[in-house]
N, C-alpha and C positions, 0 to 999 in steps of 0.2 A: 919098080914093078910090085904088081900086088902079089900079097904072098899067100896061098890057096887056105882056106879053113880048115884044110887035114893037114896043114903043114906045120908042123910042132912053131912055135910063137919063139920067135928068142928069147934069151935068159933073160932078160933087161925088162920085158912086158910082163916074162911073170912076175918077177919081183914087185913091180909095181901093181898089179893086179894084188897080190898077196898082202901088202900093206893098206889097200885100198878098203879089201872087206874086214882086216884087224879089227877088232873093236875096242874104242879107244877106253882107257882102265877110269872109272872116278875117280879114283880120286890121283890128282895133279901133284908132279913134284915141285916140293917147295925153292923156291930159288932163295938163298940164304942173304942174296945182295937184294932181293925185294923186303922192304921194311913190312906191309899190309899181305897180312894174311889170306888167300884163295878160297870163298866159301865152298864148302865140299856138296856135291850135287847129293850126297847120300843124307846130308843133314836139313835140305830142305825139305826132302821128302818125307823125313819122319816129323819134322813140326807140321806139315803140310795133314799128316793123317791122323796126329795130334788134337790138331786144330777141329778136324768133321768130328772125331771123337766124341771130343769137349762139347760142341755145339748138339750130339745126339742129345749126350745126358744132361745139356740145360734143360730140352724140351718136354725129357721123360719127367723130371724133376717140378718142369712148372705145371705140367697135366696134373701130376700127382699131386702136386699144392693145391690146384686149381679143384681140384676134384674133392679134397680134402676139407678144402673151403664149403664147396656147396652144401656136404653132405653136413657138415657141423653148422652149417647155417638154416640148413632145416630142420636139424635136430633141435635146434636153441626155439626155433620160430615152434614146432611143436609142440615145446614143452612149455615156452611162453605165450599162447595162441591167446590167452584172457587178457593178458597186458597189451601185446601187440592188440587185440580188434577195438579192447575200452580205446586208448591211444588212439587211433584212428576214429573212432566215433567220437570222441572231445574235440579232435582236430578240425574234421571233416563236416563231422555232423550225419554224417553217412553209413551204411556198411558196407565194408570190401567182402571181398572174393572169398576169406575167411570164413565168414560165420555161413556159407554153405554149406559147412562141413561137419556141423556140430551135432548132425545126427548119426553121422561114424564111429563107429564102436572104437576103430584105431585113433581117429581126433581125439574124443571122450577118453581114452586113454590117455593121452598126451598132457589133457587137462589136466586128470586126477594128479598125476603123476608129478605134474609144472606144480601144483599146488601144493601137496605133499612136501616137495624138494624144497619151495619156499618157506615152509612153515617149519622147516627142517633147518633149514639157516637162521631163522630168525629166535627161532628157540635155541640154537648154540651158538650163535653172537651173544646171547642175553647170559646166559651161560655164562660166558667168557669175559662179558662184561663185568658178571655180579665176582666171580674170582680175581677180575683184575683188581676192582676195588677192594676187595674182601683181603688179598694183599696188602694195599698201602693201608689200609684203616690199619689193618696189624703193626705193619710196619714205620705206621706214625707213633699208634700210641707205642708201644714196646720201646722203639727206637728214637725216633727223631722228635716226637714233641714231648716237650719241658711240666712240671706241674704246674705250673703257672697257666700256661695254655689249655696242658687240661682240666682243669678250672672254670678256667672261661669258658671253655666250652663243654664241658654241663649245665653250665649258666646259660650258656645260649640253646640250647637242645632242653631246657627245663622250659624257659621262655616259648621255647617255639612249640612246645607240646600243650601251655596253657594255652598260648594262642590258639592253636587246633582245637583245645576243648572248645574254647569259650566261640570257636567259629561253629563249632556240633551242636550246643547248647543253643545258641542263636538261631539255625536253624529250625532245631526241632521245637524252638518257644513257638517262631512264623509259623511252622505247620498245623503249631497244636491252635494258635492264635485264628489261624484261618479254617479248621473244622471246626473251632468251637461257637465262629461268626457264618457257618454257611447255614443259609435257607434254602427249604425245596417248600416247593407251593401247599406242603399240607401241614409247616409248619405256624406257628403263631411266635408274635414279638408283644410284653407284656409292660406297659406304664408304669410306674407307679412312683409320685412325688406330690409335690407342693404346687404355688402358684406358679412357680418358674418352668414347672414340667408343663403346665396347663396351657404355657403358651408354646412351646416345644415341639411335645407328643402328636400335637394333630397334622402338622407338615410331615416327621416321619410316617407318619399314617396314610397319608393320602398317597405317599412317591410308592410305600406299599403295597397299597391295595390297585391302582392303577398302572405301576410299571412293570410289578412281578406277582401280584393278585396274591398276596401273603397278607391273612387276617393278622387283627392285631387286637389287642383291650388296651382300653386307655382307662385308668382308677382313678389317675393325679386330681389331688381333692386341695384346695387352696388354705392355709391357715393349721398345717400339720405337720407334724416332725417324727423323732423320737422320741421324745421328753414329756410331751402328754398326752398319755396312752387312753387313757379317759376319754378324753374328747374325739381321739382315732387313734384306732392299734395296728401300725403297719405290719408288725410283726403276724399277727392274727390274719388282718386281710389278705397278704400275700401268701398265706399258709392256705388259708381254703381254698383261695385261687387255682393256685398251683395243685390243689388237690383234686379239684373238681373239671382239671382242662391238662390232659396229658399231651394237650399238642406244643404247649409254650415250650421253647426253643431257647428264649432269650428274654432277660429278666433287666429292663434299663430303670435304674432309679435315680432320684435328686431332690436330695436331701439335704437341708440344715439352716438355711435362712430362718428357721423357726425355731431354732432349737439353743441359740446362746442364753439359757436361761437360767436358776435354777431350778432345780426336777424335784416330783413329790420323791419322797422313799416309797420305792414298791413295798420293803417289809414295813409302812406306816412310820407317822413318828414326822420331826423336822424335814422341810425340804433338804435336797442334795445341794452344797453351793459350787456353780457353776467352775468347772477348771479345775475343782478338787481331786485329790486322788479314787474315790468314790463316784463322786458323778463317770470322770474315766473310764472307770471299770465296768460300771453299768451299760454305760452309751457304747463303749466298744461292744458288750457281749449283744445287744440289739443289734448292733450290723452282723455281727459273727454269725447270731441265729436264723436271722434272713440268709446268709449267704452259703451256711449249711444245709440250709433248708433247701436250698435251690440245686445247691448243689444234689442233694437226695434223688432231686427227681429230676436229674441227667441237664439241670440250666443253667446256661451262662451268663453268671450276673455281669453287667455294666452301668458305673456304678458314676456318674457324675457330681465334682466337687465344686460348689459355689465360688462366685467371681468375688473381685475385690468390692467394697463398697464404699459409697462417697460419705456418711457419716463415718468420724475414724472410730469412734468406739465399735461399730457394728463390724464394721472392718476389722480392728484388732483381734476380733472374736473369730470373724472367719478364717484368719489365718490358723487361729489355733484350732478349727472345724477341719479345715483343709489336711491339715497338718494328722489329724489322729485317723480320719478318714482313708488317708492314701494308705496309713501307713497299717488298716486294719484288712482294708480291703483288699492289698498286696499282699496280706499274711496270710490269708483264708482264699487264695487262687481266685479273688476277684480280678475286673479291668475298671483301672480309671482311665476318665478323661477331666484332666484340668480344663476349665471354663473361660478362664487367662490366656493360656495360651493360643483358642481358639480365636479370640478376641485382639491378640495383638499384644497383648500383656501380661510376661511374667512376673512382675514384681508385685511389691504392693499395696502400690499407689493407683487409685483409682484413675479411671479413664473412660470416658463413654464416647471417643473418636478412635477410628484407626482407618487405612490406608490400605483404600484397594488397588487391586493386580496392576491397576489404570493411572495408581496417582491421584485418584479421587478420595475423597473426605466422607466416610461411611460413618452414621450416628448408631452405635450398640443399645446404646443402654435407655431407658426413659427419664423420665423429668425428675422421678423417686428418686433415682440412684441408686433404685436397688434390683427390678427388672430388665426383661432386655427389651428394645424398640423390635418390630415386626422385621430387621433387616438384621439387627441380632439375633434371635430368633430362628430365622431360617440358615443364619451361617452354623448355630449349634448344631439343627437339626439335618443339616447336611453333613457335618463332621461326622452325626450317628449314623445316617445312611450308612455311606461310606466305610463303615464298618461291614457290612455286611457283606456275605458273598454269596453272587447267586449262579444259573448256569449263564445266564447272559448279563452282563454288568449293564447299567444304563449310567447317565451325565445326567444331572440334578443342574447346572451350570446356568442353566439358561432361567430355571425359576428363583436361583437365590442370588443373581444378578440386578434384580432390579430397584430401581432407586425411588 
């Protein structure tokens, strides 16, 4: 029979209902007969919560790192903007967007700070490097190096210092030579010499006039020298010319082939024998007087020494005169050109043939074995011309390469 709703349920039904709604415990008993441990539901919930918290922390840390990196990148670009812009321009050959910010005060401040920071870092690195080198040097000199090593080190330093001074002296000398032979349109060149100069000077004069617009004076005269002053006195002639013309900047002298003879004594009496000490002294004094007079007028002296001669006796006399001239001119701050070197022979033997740059033979001396051929004259004239410095240096190759 159906049971009425108001009727009390039997006891066994109530017991079943109570058992149905009783909450099961989270922790179950462990059967000692079972070897495997049962996972607790409470532990699973704790692990899940921990994983959620860990994921949230990772996201926060990632955002923090990302924002930090972006800020640092912006600051670095702000400070290193000059390097960034220069690299972009040199790589892609155009401006980037950063150049549009150059007029902004805040952007300019970054450029100034970046430059200042870079300078300070460079200065600090230099100081650190210097400090380290000082420590190494002091330690080596006081503790590590032996006496022999220090002696050799000082010798090397002395040799390096000598080499450095020689380089400085060479550079200074080259600059002085360049200055001494620099010509402007207002300057003039003075040629003095014998018949050897009569063949050379006209070529140089023509090039100076046509190519540079520079005026010249040519007083060269055949059969003249420094020994027979009664016939022609070069000391007096040069002195008067320099006194009357303050535009002369360079004096070119070619004397000697007419001088290897006994000389009239300036004090009277017998002639002075050639190569004697007295002859040497008088001849040197006349060279010195010419150079001193020129230097007193701020004129540079370029002295050409005679070449080798065909006749043996005359050639020996030229060897003596070359050595004397070279010594005396150099000692008094003049400049020497050895005509033997120009003609491809720096020995004491006569040669009238030289090879040009194309391997062809060129006859440089005349039939008398003394004077120069036309090509020989032009070769020496070109050497003289190339000693001069102009605002625009010109080339004379086309004129001197004629055969």
